[in-house]
Structures are given as structure tokens and as C-alpha cells.
C-alpha positions as a printed NumPy array, in Angstrom:
array([[ 15.67 ,  -7.712,  14.628],
       [ 13.57 ,  -4.526,  13.914],
       [ 12.94 ,  -3.944,  10.152],
       [ 11.206,  -0.88 ,   8.529],
       [ 10.782,   0.011,   4.799],
       [ 10.655,   3.271,   2.761],
       [  8.549,   2.061,  -0.762],
       [  8.225,   4.78 ,  -3.167],
       [  7.089,   4.285,  -6.683],
       [  9.585,   5.95 ,  -9.383],
       [  6.537,   7.707, -11.148],
       [  7.764,  11.275, -10.419],
       [ 10.066,  13.276,  -8.666],
       [  9.759,  12.633,  -4.601],
       [  8.207,  15.808,  -2.871],
       [  7.61 ,  17.191,   0.754],
       [  5.318,  14.556,   1.755],
       [  7.934,  11.696,   0.677],
       [ 10.754,  13.509,   2.924],
       [  7.885,  13.387,   5.912],
       [  7.43 ,   9.809,   5.65 ],
       [ 11.276,   8.859,   4.87 ],
       [ 12.3  ,  10.721,   7.737],
       [  9.73 ,   9.115,   9.936],
       [ 10.711,   5.8  ,   8.909],
       [ 14.352,   6.201,   9.294],
       [ 13.969,   7.779,  12.747],
       [ 11.959,   5.175,  13.931],
       [ 14.506,   2.647,  12.602],
       [ 17.264,   4.096,  14.564],
       [ 15.17 ,   4.64 ,  17.559],
       [ 14.545,   0.749,  17.502],
       [ 18.124,  -0.279,  16.583],
       [ 16.882,  -1.778,  13.375],
       [ 17.237,  -1.782,   9.679],
       [ 15.894,   0.737,   7.237],
       [ 14.906,  -1.037,   3.91 ],
       [ 14.486,   0.743,   0.585],
       [ 11.686,  -1.052,  -1.881],
       [ 11.114,   0.516,  -5.338],
       [  7.614,  -0.401,  -6.175],
       [  7.902,   0.114,  -9.783],
       [  4.576,  -1.967, -10.883],
       [  3.195,   0.852, -13.098],
       [  5.228,   0.278, -16.095],
       [  3.673,   3.002, -18.177],
       [  4.687,   5.847, -15.675],
       [  7.793,   4.295, -14.052],
       [ 10.865,   5.843, -15.101],
       [ 14.512,   4.99 , -14.39 ],
       [ 15.395,   8.752, -14.207],
       [ 12.929,   8.806, -11.32 ],
       [ 14.338,   6.198,  -9.514],
       [ 17.851,   7.732,  -9.62 ],
       [ 16.43 ,  10.849,  -8.313],
       [ 14.664,   8.833,  -5.659],
       [ 18.598,   7.625,  -4.24 ],
       [ 19.741,  11.192,  -4.824],
       [ 16.992,  12.827,  -2.613],
       [ 17.421,  10.189,   0.353],
       [ 21.065,  10.667,   0.093],
       [ 20.7  ,  14.447,   0.55 ],
       [ 18.465,  13.694,   3.233],
       [ 21.136,  11.646,   5.22 ],
       [ 19.116,   8.518,   4.863],
       [ 21.046,   5.334,   4.442],
       [ 19.484,   2.019,   3.648],
       [ 20.935,  -1.107,   5.398],
       [ 20.373,  -3.579,   2.4  ],
       [ 20.177,  -3.559,  -1.554],
       [ 16.793,  -1.974,  -2.458],
       [ 14.441,  -4.418,  -3.959],
       [ 12.101,  -3.905,  -7.136],
       [  8.737,  -5.199,  -7.402],
       [  9.338,  -5.253, -11.183],
       [ 11.822,  -8.4  , -10.495],
       [  9.533, -10.553,  -8.182],
       [  6.32 , -11.266, -10.419],
       [  7.3  , -15.092,  -9.885],
       [  6.707, -14.688,  -6.168],
       [  3.655, -12.849,  -6.568],
       [  2.191, -15.545,  -8.988],
       [  3.252, -17.965,  -6.857],
       [  0.828, -16.536,  -4.047],
       [ -2.137, -15.942,  -6.146],
       [ -1.65 , -19.661,  -7.271],
       [ -1.998, -20.531,  -3.495],
       [ -5.221, -18.503,  -3.312],
       [ -6.608, -20.282,  -6.479],
       [ -5.862, -23.587,  -4.261],
       [ -7.747, -22.434,  -1.507],
       [-10.96 , -21.885,  -3.351],
       [-11.058, -17.833,  -2.818],
       [-10.162, -16.403,  -6.348],
       [-12.267, -16.071,  -9.429],
       [-11.755, -14.713, -12.925],
       [-13.09 , -11.452, -13.821],
       [-13.862, -10.064, -17.454],
       [-15.803,  -7.013, -16.384],
       [-14.394,  -3.363, -17.432],
       [-15.453,  -0.338, -15.505],
       [-18.578,   0.558, -17.753],
       [-19.568,  -3.12 , -17.008],
       [-19.346,  -2.538, -13.295],
       [-21.121,   0.917, -13.471],
       [-23.908,  -0.685, -15.934],
       [-24.662,  -3.628, -13.436],
       [-24.73 ,  -0.924, -10.656],
       [-27.632,   0.791, -12.275],
       [-29.734,  -2.401, -12.729],
       [-29.176,  -2.819,  -8.983],
       [-31.901,  -2.309,  -6.346],
       [-31.55 ,   1.176,  -4.953],
       [-32.076,  -0.503,  -1.474],
       [-28.821,  -3.035,  -2.155],
       [-26.089,  -2.844,   0.647],
       [-22.907,  -2.19 ,  -1.275],
       [-21.819,   1.115,  -2.389],
       [-21.483,   2.144,  -6.005],
       [-17.444,   1.606,  -5.355],
       [-17.689,  -1.825,  -4.414],
       [-17.819,  -4.584,  -7.273],
       [-21.294,  -6.598,  -7.225],
       [-19.76 , -10.059,  -8.14 ],
       [-21.092, -10.342, -11.503],
       [-18.406, -12.92 , -12.591],
       [-18.288, -14.868,  -9.33 ],
       [-20.088, -17.812, -10.888],
       [-19.3  , -16.947, -14.373],
       [-17.293, -19.554, -16.747],
       [-14.624, -17.466, -18.437],
       [-12.773, -19.428, -21.034],
       [-10.289, -16.396, -22.775],
       [ -7.01 , -14.669, -21.413],
       [ -8.285, -11.307, -20.837],
       [ -9.131, -11.72 , -17.225],
       [ -8.218, -10.251, -13.725],
       [ -8.514, -12.077, -10.71 ],
       [-10.576, -11.236,  -7.46 ],
       [-10.507, -12.152,  -4.17 ],
       [-13.807, -13.929,  -3.209],
       [-14.342, -11.858,   0.174],
       [-16.85 , -13.856,   1.743],
       [-15.076, -17.351,   1.003],
       [-11.849, -15.675,   2.322],
       [-13.663, -14.341,   5.574],
       [-14.838, -18.314,   6.315],
       [-11.365, -19.663,   6.182],
       [-10.066, -17.308,   8.861],
       [-10.78 , -17.499,  12.496],
       [-12.62 , -13.841,  13.078],
       [-10.721, -13.424,  16.415],
       [ -7.317, -13.104,  14.341],
       [ -8.684, -10.404,  12.137],
       [ -7.012,  -7.476,  14.125],
       [ -3.81 ,  -5.436,  13.739],
       [ -1.907,  -3.033,  15.962],
       [ -1.815,   0.988,  14.854],
       [ -0.753,   4.133,  16.434],
       [ -1.121,   7.545,  14.828],
       [  1.882,   9.325,  16.796],
       [  5.568,   8.055,  17.364],
       [  5.485,   8.347,  21.002],
       [  1.992,   6.656,  21.803],
       [  1.41 ,   2.779,  22.457],
       [  0.089,   0.903,  19.859],
       [ -3.719,   0.308,  19.91 ],
       [ -5.509,  -2.865,  18.895],
       [ -7.683,  -2.502,  15.68 ],
       [-10.144,  -4.949,  15.273],
       [-11.79 ,  -5.791,  11.621],
       [-15.051,  -7.122,  11.53 ],
       [-16.065,  -9.126,   8.541],
       [-19.005,  -7.042,   7.607],
       [-16.83 ,  -3.887,   7.29 ],
       [-14.163,  -5.803,   5.089],
       [-17.617,  -6.999,   2.875],
       [-19.074,  -3.199,   2.763],
       [-15.813,  -1.506,   2.171],
       [-13.87 ,  -3.65 ,  -0.051],
       [-16.138,  -6.689,  -1.446],
       [-14.457,  -8.894,  -4.067],
       [-11.111,  -6.764,  -4.635],
       [ -8.765,  -7.237,  -7.678],
       [ -5.797,  -9.274,  -6.794],
       [ -4.368,  -9.552, -10.137],
       [ -5.103,  -7.129, -12.849],
       [ -5.637,  -8.071, -16.486],
       [ -2.196,  -6.32 , -17.56 ],
       [  0.373,  -7.189, -14.972],
       [ -1.337, -10.427, -13.422],
       [ -0.49 ,  -8.969,  -9.934],
       [ -1.951,  -5.979,  -7.843],
       [ -0.482,  -3.294,  -5.229],
       [ -2.386,  -5.224,  -2.685],
       [ -0.443,  -8.766,  -3.302],
       [  2.818,  -7.109,  -4.071],
       [  3.132,  -5.256,  -0.86 ],
       [  1.928,  -8.009,   1.514],
       [  4.329, -10.264,  -0.156],
       [  7.181,  -8.184,  -0.057],
       [  6.578,  -7.161,   3.451],
       [  6.778, -10.561,   4.556],
       [  9.631, -11.534,   2.557],
       [ 11.45 ,  -8.718,   4.089],
       [ 10.218,  -9.333,   7.686],
       [  9.161,  -5.897,   8.22 ],
       [  8.356,  -5.241,  11.964],
       [  6.455,  -1.841,  11.74 ],
       [  4.916,  -0.104,   8.5  ],
       [  4.78 ,   3.619,   8.548],
       [  2.775,   5.03 ,   5.63 ],
       [  0.275,   7.858,   5.268],
       [ -2.852,   7.668,   6.973],
       [ -4.717,   7.725,   3.624],
       [ -3.665,   3.974,   3.572],
       [ -5.153,   2.904,   6.85 ],
       [ -8.436,   1.604,   5.556],
       [ -6.224,  -0.579,   2.891],
       [ -4.594,  -2.293,   6.118],
       [ -7.476,  -3.827,   6.739],
       [ -7.477,  -5.721,   3.359],
       [ -3.799,  -6.767,   3.743],
       [ -4.241,  -8.004,   7.174],
       [ -7.084, -10.21 ,   5.679],
       [ -4.427, -11.32 ,   3.145],
       [ -1.474, -11.635,   5.72 ],
       [ -4.132, -14.139,   7.856],
       [ -4.906, -16.025,   4.658],
       [ -1.087, -16.647,   3.559],
       [ -0.204, -17.405,   7.016],
       [  2.087, -14.362,   7.099],
       [  3.098, -12.166,  10.254],
       [  1.132,  -8.999,  10.342],
       [  3.535,  -5.952,  11.249],
       [  2.84 ,  -3.3  ,  13.321],
       [  1.553,  -0.125,  11.645],
       [  1.901,   3.713,  12.261],
       [ -0.293,   5.963,   9.893],
       [  0.943,   9.577,   9.974],
       [ -0.782,  12.46 ,   8.859],
       [ -0.941,  13.704,   5.553],
       [  0.831,  16.9  ,   3.886],
       [ -1.54 ,  19.361,   2.186],
       [ -0.321,  22.533,  -0.134],
       [ -1.406,  26.015,   0.295],
       [ -4.705,  25.09 ,  -1.664],
       [ -5.555,  22.154,   0.786],
       [ -4.657,  19.759,  -1.764],
       [ -2.858,  16.477,  -0.944],
       [  0.718,  16.828,  -1.959],
       [  0.94 ,  14.453,  -5.183],
       [  3.228,  13.732,  -7.862],
       [ -0.057,  13.99 ,  -9.973],
       [ -0.577,  17.61 ,  -9.606],
       [  3.061,  18.677,  -9.686],
       [  3.767,  19.423,  -6.057],
       [  7.285,  20.82 ,  -5.203],
       [  9.577,  18.393,  -5.551],
       [ 12.683,  17.64 ,  -3.288],
       [ 14.942,  18.078,  -6.302],
       [ 13.512,  21.693,  -6.7  ],
       [ 13.993,  22.067,  -2.885],
       [ 17.598,  21.094,  -2.929],
       [ 18.544,  22.976,  -5.689],
       [ 17.408,  26.022,  -4.407],
       [ 20.332,  26.154,  -1.979],
       [ 18.278,  24.576,   0.916],
       [ 20.061,  22.577,   3.578],
       [ 18.418,  19.367,   5.084],
       [ 18.06 ,  21.078,   8.415],
       [ 15.712,  23.547,   6.543],
       [ 13.656,  20.96 ,   5.526],
       [ 13.325,  19.088,   8.871],
       [ 12.463,  22.597,  10.595],
       [  9.675,  23.04 ,   7.702],
       [  8.403,  19.603,   8.189],
       [  8.151,  20.277,  12.216],
       [  8.767,  16.404,  12.625],
       [  9.214,  16.839,  16.087],
       [  4.999,  17.682,  16.087],
       [  2.191,  15.051,  16.436],
       [  2.075,  12.92 ,  13.111],
       [ -1.477,  11.869,  12.973],
       [ -4.046,  13.855,  10.924]])
């Protein structure tokens, strides 16, 4: 069976970009005689609101999108994420980190200017440090993780347009080290992370194809690494184009992009939106 998912976060109202993505997923699911699954990614306790979640349901219903199983909520699945992080501890690829952003910035100031890591990559300050308090995050030791995986298994199949074939994307260890470093897999506040949650849930829901924005293309490299570490099946991926507003800014809840609620309350029809989004065009950017 072919499974796909739409996984919004209830941190604001859905906008046109969400409509674009959800309709792509829904249409792809129907084309493949599959199941459309809805996942509520509500790990951000400070910004997530129940009214935003209800608005998601209303918007999807207006778009004519029906989900085939009861939606799952990440906030109800922390035990699963904790169990997976324990597995990574047992594999010897996790360690505690007490660094703040200020600590990391200061550490880079003391680094040689010719060091190979970019300023966005954690320099490994706590990798060998003993931490005996509870105010810590957990990081994945990227080098140790790579050592546990057969390098020929580091790949995934991706496409950027609906009607084109999938292309094999190979992931080099050097790229993972350079572009990711030791990523946080459990934050100090919630004891998990987006990366862990999405990989666990994609596996649990038996997702066949992940359709999401091209801005998450690089994150897929790290997700594949986690999948291989945990012996999870790697789904296929479609990374679609990103929608921008008239000022050239990516549509975002944070900048108040026009919501679907506003669009439908204006008297517009679903057909008007589909025409506006031009879903028949290529979906890569």
C-alpha cells in the first residue's frame, strides 16, 4: 500500500503554501491508489494552539481533502521518541551537551580561521565532556554514526516534478560532517527534536513517499542517516517548489502570509485557488 502524509504544525493559520503542498500530496496519493495520512506536528508547546489545529481541519475540508486514518499528534508520542533516543545511546552515537548559543559562538571565536566547519556547525565542545546535571540537550556524534553504516547505503530516491522519474541521490560522509556536524537530537526543553520525531513517525506510519518543500531537501540527508542507523525503511522523496509573496519572501506563518481562512472567507472557491496555484505546472524551484 502507498502511504503519504501532510504534516502541518498548529502554530498559525495555513497559508497558500500549505494548500499547494497538501494538494500535491493528496493528488499524488490518489494517483497511486494510496492512503492520505494527517499528522499534527505539535512539538512547539509555546506556539502551538488548539484553535490553529481546528483551523487546519477546516481548511483541508474546504480543499476537499479527506484523510484516511485518524490524525496522529506528536505531543502524544514522546515515549516513542524517547525509546529511539535510548537506542542511539546504546549504539554509542549520542552525548550530552550543555552549550548555549552564546557558548557555541564564543567557541568559534577561539577556533582557527582555517578550520573546516562553518560557523553554523557545532564544534563538538561537549563531545568528551562529563555532564552531571539535567540541563542538557543530546547530540548525535556524526562521525561515530557514519562509522556504523555501510557507506553504499547512504542514498535516497528523489524527484522534483510529479511526472518525472526518481533520481538516486548519494550522500557522502564528508557532506554530512561539513553541513550538519553533531546535530541536536533531543532538545533541553522537550527531550526530543523535529529530526527524531519526523523519522520515527514516517517509519511508524509506513510512509512510502514524503512530499515537502525544497527548503527541506538538505534535511533529508540527515534523516536518511537516522533511518539507516535505526534500520528504518527510507521513503522516496518529492521536494516541491517554494511559493513566495509579491515581495519575494517565502510564504510563512511568521510573517503573516495570507491565510487560507482569509481566502475562503472572501467568497473564493477551491477551484479559484487551484487555478491560482497553477498545480499543473512543474513543482520544482
